Backbone bond lengths (Angstrom), bond angles and torsions (degrees), N, CA, C in turn:
res aa  C-N    CA-C-N  psi(-1)  N-CA   C-N-CA  omega(-1)  CA-C   N-CA-C  phi
1 X - - - 1.450 - - 1.520 108.58 -
2 X 1.316 115.06 145.14 1.457 121.10 175.01 1.515 108.29 -125.19
3 X 1.336 115.83 132.13 1.456 121.61 175.59 1.519 107.29 -114.59
4 X 1.326 115.79 125.38 1.467 121.64 177.44 1.516 109.36 -116.77
5 X 1.314 115.44 141.33 1.451 121.63 170.47 1.520 106.20 -107.39
6 X 1.337 116.64 108.96 1.463 121.79 -179.46 1.520 108.68 -97.54
7 X 1.329 115.64 124.11 1.463 121.61 -174.94 1.515 110.12 -131.30
8 X 1.324 115.19 144.25 1.459 120.23 171.92 1.528 107.42 -85.05
9 X 1.309 116.98 127.49 1.463 121.62 176.84 1.519 113.60 83.72
10 X 1.308 114.60 171.57 1.459 122.11 -177.74 1.521 110.48 -102.48
11 X 1.324 115.65 157.41 1.459 121.50 172.52 1.520 106.84 -90.92
12 X 1.323 115.96 113.89 1.463 119.00 -176.71 1.529 113.18 -102.89
13 X 1.311 117.72 -1.81 1.457 121.84 178.68 1.529 109.01 -86.45
14 X 1.315 116.33 115.83 1.478 120.91 -175.55 1.527 112.66 -62.74
15 X 1.327 117.35 -36.86 1.460 119.97 -179.64 1.530 111.15 -66.58
16 X 1.324 116.50 -43.27 1.465 119.67 178.45 1.526 109.98 -65.97
17 X 1.317 117.09 -42.71 1.466 120.77 178.11 1.525 110.67 -59.43
18 X 1.310 116.76 -41.89 1.463 120.99 179.10 1.529 111.21 -62.08
19 X 1.320 116.87 -42.79 1.461 120.06 178.88 1.529 111.66 -68.77
20 X 1.320 117.28 -39.01 1.471 120.07 176.05 1.530 109.09 -59.24
21 X 1.321 116.98 -46.78 1.464 120.90 -179.77 1.522 111.91 -62.23
22 X 1.323 117.11 -34.57 1.466 121.78 177.06 1.531 110.45 -55.99
23 X 1.333 116.48 -45.76 1.467 120.19 -179.35 1.527 112.35 -80.25
24 X 1.320 117.28 -33.17 1.469 120.09 179.14 1.521 111.37 -56.07
25 X 1.323 116.49 -41.84 1.468 121.38 -178.73 1.520 111.95 -63.70
26 X 1.311 117.51 -20.68 1.459 122.03 -174.94 1.530 114.01 -99.51
27 X 1.318 116.67 -6.29 1.469 119.34 179.32 1.528 110.05 -71.59
28 X 1.326 116.49 147.72 1.465 118.97 -179.75 1.529 111.91 -64.44
29 X 1.309 115.53 137.71 1.475 121.00 -177.64 1.529 111.76 -62.27
30 X 1.339 117.51 -33.72 1.468 120.08 -176.63 1.533 112.95 -70.09
31 X 1.335 117.97 -7.94 1.458 119.95 173.61 1.524 110.64 -83.16
32 X 1.327 117.31 -13.88 1.470 121.22 179.67 1.525 110.75 47.65
33 X 1.313 116.07 43.76 1.462 121.50 -174.75 1.516 111.13 -68.08
34 X 1.338 114.41 138.25 1.459 120.14 177.95 1.524 109.52 -145.09
35 X 1.326 115.40 136.90 1.461 120.84 171.24 1.520 106.72 -95.60
36 X 1.316 115.87 124.27 1.460 121.30 179.43 1.512 107.80 -113.26
37 X 1.324 116.04 106.98 1.456 120.93 178.90 1.523 108.46 -90.34
38 X 1.322 115.03 114.66 1.458 122.03 -178.65 1.523 108.10 -88.85
39 X 1.306 116.36 131.01 1.466 120.27 -178.98 1.513 111.17 -57.13
40 X 1.331 114.92 144.28 1.467 120.30 176.10 1.527 109.92 -59.24
41 X 1.314 116.00 150.58 1.460 121.97 176.14 1.529 108.42 -65.20
42 X 1.314 115.47 133.38 1.464 119.99 178.04 1.525 110.59 -67.50
43 X 1.318 115.86 142.25 1.465 123.15 -179.79 1.524 112.73 57.87
44 X 1.342 116.03 32.23 1.463 121.05 -177.41 1.525 112.26 -57.40
45 X 1.326 116.69 -35.00 1.471 119.60 -177.69 1.523 112.30 -65.85
46 X 1.323 117.28 -17.55 1.467 121.38 179.27 1.530 113.02 -93.18
47 X 1.337 116.77 0.10 1.463 121.02 -177.57 1.524 110.75 -105.02
48 X 1.310 115.70 149.22 1.465 120.19 173.30 1.537 107.49 -70.21
49 X 1.336 117.50 158.32 1.471 118.73 177.87 1.528 113.46 -54.64
50 X 1.329 117.29 -39.76 1.473 119.74 -179.61 1.525 111.79 -65.91
51 X 1.315 116.98 -43.50 1.463 120.59 179.08 1.530 110.77 -67.20
52 X 1.311 116.70 -37.76 1.455 120.57 177.77 1.528 110.60 -62.80
53 X 1.330 117.26 -43.79 1.470 120.38 178.37 1.527 111.14 -62.29
54 X 1.323 117.40 -37.04 1.470 120.95 178.25 1.525 110.87 -66.56
55 X 1.321 116.68 -40.36 1.465 120.27 178.32 1.537 110.69 -67.00
56 X 1.322 116.50 -40.33 1.458 120.14 177.05 1.528 110.96 -64.71
57 X 1.328 116.64 -36.62 1.467 120.74 178.04 1.525 110.83 -60.08
58 X 1.332 117.04 -41.47 1.471 120.18 178.05 1.522 110.24 -60.03
59 X 1.326 116.56 -41.31 1.463 120.37 -179.87 1.528 110.85 -66.36
60 X 1.329 117.17 -41.89 1.472 120.45 176.45 1.527 110.29 -60.87
61 X 1.321 116.09 -47.56 1.468 120.60 -174.48 1.525 112.61 -63.28
62 X 1.325 118.02 -22.84 1.468 120.79 175.72 1.527 112.28 -64.21
63 X 1.331 117.40 -18.09 1.467 121.94 -177.10 1.528 112.80 -107.26
64 X 1.325 117.29 -1.71 1.461 121.27 -173.05 1.520 110.06 -114.21
65 X 1.332 114.84 126.94 1.460 120.98 175.83 1.526 110.11 -96.20
66 X 1.307 115.66 167.19 1.464 123.27 -174.67 1.530 113.09 -56.24
67 X 1.318 117.50 -41.36 1.465 120.27 -174.64 1.523 114.27 -93.31
68 X 1.320 117.28 1.36 1.464 120.26 179.68 1.528 110.34 -71.47
69 X 1.320 115.01 148.00 1.461 121.29 173.63 1.526 107.42 -89.54
70 X 1.333 115.95 130.04 1.467 121.59 -177.54 1.525 108.63 -117.92
71 X 1.324 114.89 120.30 1.464 122.31 177.18 1.523 106.70 -115.97
72 X 1.318 117.35 119.10 1.460 118.43 178.25 1.526 108.77 -97.17
73 X 1.326 114.39 136.21 1.456 120.71 175.79 1.522 106.47 -87.47
74 X 1.315 115.45 110.64 1.455 121.68 -169.13 1.525 108.75 -143.57
75 X 1.320 116.31 137.79 1.462 119.79 -177.48 1.523 113.11 -60.82
76 X 1.335 117.83 -20.47 1.463 121.17 179.71 1.533 112.12 -93.94
77 X 1.328 116.36 4.86 1.451 120.18 -178.29 1.515 112.82 -79.98
78 X 1.312 114.95 177.69 1.460 122.10 179.13 1.528 109.46 -75.70
79 X 1.326 115.36 139.78 1.455 119.87 176.53 1.525 109.24 -97.77
80 X 1.327 114.68 143.59 1.454 121.79 179.56 1.514 109.57 -124.97
81 X 1.321 116.60 150.36 1.454 119.34 166.46 1.528 106.85 -75.01
82 X 1.315 116.72 167.23 1.466 119.36 177.99 1.525 110.98 -62.48
83 X 1.314 117.53 -37.47 1.474 119.97 177.53 1.525 111.21 -66.05
84 X 1.330 117.71 -41.60 1.465 120.47 177.98 1.524 110.69 -63.73
85 X 1.319 116.44 -39.85 1.460 120.14 177.73 1.523 110.60 -63.76
86 X 1.323 117.45 -41.02 1.470 119.85 178.36 1.531 110.51 -64.22
87 X 1.332 117.21 -36.86 1.469 120.42 176.94 1.527 110.87 -65.58
88 X 1.329 116.40 -36.29 1.468 120.91 177.39 1.525 109.68 -63.53
89 X 1.317 117.73 -44.36 1.467 120.96 178.47 1.523 110.16 -64.07
90 X 1.322 116.78 -41.52 1.464 120.71 177.79 1.535 109.90 -60.26
91 X 1.326 116.78 -41.65 1.475 121.08 177.10 1.526 110.68 -61.40
92 X 1.342 117.00 -44.93 1.467 120.18 178.82 1.523 110.85 -59.84
93 X 1.326 116.52 -43.36 1.472 120.29 -178.73 1.528 111.07 -63.86
94 X 1.322 116.47 -36.75 1.467 120.67 -177.53 1.522 113.07 -86.48
95 X 1.323 117.06 -3.15 1.474 121.21 -179.30 1.526 112.46 -100.90
96 X 1.301 117.26 10.63 1.470 122.54 179.45 1.526 112.81 58.28
97 X 1.320 116.26 30.22 1.462 119.92 175.16 1.518 107.38 -74.46
98 X 1.316 116.35 130.73 1.464 120.23 -176.77 1.526 112.46 -84.75
99 X 1.340 117.08 -41.11 1.458 119.19 -174.04 1.521 110.85 -142.13
100 X 1.326 114.41 131.66 1.459 122.32 177.18 1.518 107.70 -121.92
101 X 1.321 115.77 132.24 1.455 121.12 176.53 1.524 108.47 -114.12
102 X 1.312 116.31 125.37 1.454 122.65 170.35 1.525 105.82 -100.20
103 X 1.319 118.05 122.69 1.465 121.43 -174.10 1.520 111.49 -108.29
104 X 1.330 114.79 131.47 1.462 122.03 170.49 1.521 105.97 -113.15
105 X 1.315 115.95 117.24 1.457 120.73 -176.21 1.513 113.24 -78.61
106 X 1.307 114.34 -177.84 1.452 121.19 177.61 1.522 110.77 -80.68
107 X 1.306 115.95 -166.93 1.467 122.32 -174.47 1.532 113.48 -59.68
108 X 1.337 117.50 -27.81 1.460 120.49 -177.21 1.526 113.00 -104.02
109 X 1.323 117.03 7.84 1.457 119.75 178.84 1.516 112.33 88.96
110 X 1.334 115.54 -143.64 1.456 121.88 -172.41 1.524 112.03 -116.45
111 X 1.322 115.27 154.81 1.467 121.43 174.52 1.525 108.92 -80.08
112 X 1.322 114.87 166.97 1.470 120.06 176.50 1.522 111.07 -59.30
113 X 1.323 117.48 -35.34 1.471 120.90 179.62 1.531 110.58 -58.53
114 X 1.311 117.03 -42.39 1.469 120.45 179.78 1.522 110.15 -70.80
115 X 1.333 117.31 -42.86 1.472 119.37 176.95 1.528 110.48 -57.82
116 X 1.320 116.49 -41.09 1.463 120.53 -179.51 1.524 112.36 -69.84
117 X 1.326 117.36 -31.97 1.472 121.33 -179.15 1.524 112.15 -79.64
118 X 1.315 116.61 -25.58 1.466 120.67 -174.52 1.524 112.05 -63.73
119 X 1.310 115.16 139.05 1.458 120.75 173.25 1.524 110.61 -80.25
120 X 1.345 114.13 -26.66 1.462 118.63 -176.84 1.521 109.96 -161.15
121 X 1.344 115.08 151.87 1.462 121.71 172.26 1.523 107.15 -111.40
122 X 1.326 115.61 133.75 1.454 120.58 -178.84 1.530 108.81 -129.77
123 X 1.313 116.20 136.89 1.460 121.63 178.23 1.519 108.85 -113.31
124 X 1.323 116.35 135.64 1.462 120.80 175.09 1.522 111.19 -88.67
125 X 1.334 116.87 -17.25 1.464 120.78 -179.76 1.523 108.45 -172.51
126 X 1.328 115.96 157.89 1.457 120.10 171.57 1.520 110.29 -77.97
127 X 1.318 116.41 -16.24 1.461 120.89 178.18 1.520 109.80 -80.39
128 X 1.320 115.46 162.54 1.457 121.28 176.89 1.520 109.05 -100.77
129 X 1.325 115.88 133.80 1.458 122.77 176.94 1.519 108.84 -125.63
130 X 1.321 116.42 163.82 1.459 118.85 174.81 1.521 108.44 -66.18
131 X 1.331 115.06 155.60 1.463 119.55 178.85 1.524 110.61 -64.65
132 X 1.312 117.08 -30.00 1.460 120.38 178.16 1.532 110.76 -68.50
133 X 1.322 117.07 -40.57 1.459 119.83 179.18 1.527 111.37 -67.21
134 X 1.318 116.31 -36.73 1.467 119.84 179.60 1.533 110.06 -61.50
135 X 1.321 117.28 -36.25 1.477 120.35 176.83 1.522 110.14 -58.22
136 X 1.329 115.79 -45.86 1.459 120.22 178.41 1.520 110.55 -63.07
137 X 1.321 117.39 -46.53 1.464 120.61 -176.61 1.525 111.92 -61.78
138 X 1.332 117.96 -42.39 1.467 119.10 -177.88 1.522 111.07 -71.34
139 X 1.324 118.17 -36.11 1.465 120.05 177.88 1.530 109.83 -66.17
140 X 1.345 116.53 -40.72 1.469 118.74 177.10 1.521 110.49 -64.39
141 X 1.318 118.08 -39.38 1.460 120.57 179.44 1.531 111.96 -67.55
142 X 1.317 117.00 -33.28 1.467 119.66 174.35 1.529 109.92 -64.60
143 X 1.325 116.79 -44.04 1.462 120.28 177.00 1.528 110.14 -61.62
144 X 1.316 116.69 -45.13 1.466 121.03 179.77 1.531 110.08 -60.36
145 X 1.325 117.05 -42.62 1.474 121.11 178.96 1.524 110.30 -59.75
146 X 1.326 116.63 -43.77 1.457 120.14 178.05 1.529 111.24 -60.28
147 X 1.317 116.18 -43.08 1.465 120.12 179.72 1.527 111.23 -64.92
148 X 1.325 117.08 -39.54 1.465 121.02 176.53 1.523 109.72 -62.43
149 X 1.337 117.00 -46.82 1.467 120.89 -178.56 1.519 111.94 -63.05
150 X 1.322 116.72 -30.18 1.468 120.72 178.05 1.531 112.96 -85.87
151 X 1.327 116.77 -5.47 1.461 120.60 -179.31 1.522 113.20 73.06
152 X 1.308 117.12 23.25 1.467 121.51 -179.70 1.532 109.99 -84.95
153 X 1.322 117.51 158.94 1.473 120.67 -171.96 1.528 116.71 -83.35
154 X 1.317 119.53 15.11 1.468 121.68 -178.95 1.527 111.01 -61.08
155 X 1.332 117.05 -41.65 1.463 121.77 -175.83 1.526 109.82 -97.60
156 X 1.327 115.02 133.10 1.471 121.07 175.80 1.522 109.04 -119.22
157 X 1.310 115.27 132.97 1.484 119.35 177.04 1.517 109.81 -87.73
């Protein structure tokens, strides 16, 4: 199985990058986890939010194949506990899914094309966070899920 985190733009905050790397080193190798930072759309400031989302969708779709599972991180998505999220990952691993993409959209979210392509919408919180912080939160939750699945004491209920 391969898990990819597809993000629009780069993380330029050194502290957040350092924390992301802290958890990246601890993720299981068999997940083949990769963060794919997609370059920002050129001349984005000259585009309407709707047109910008459509351009970002094209960039996302360049990385997604027909049989890939696409989970968008969206404030309107379903919320999971850490244990429920670990069970979801366990289900993916046991379902012979080859590739899972977790998508973090740009400043205006996702286009209808991405919403229509998504297999699921997932929310990490009802609150709004920066896109850079969400990268850290999802990587930490992936690590936590692995620890739960291994029965290790990292997670406390």
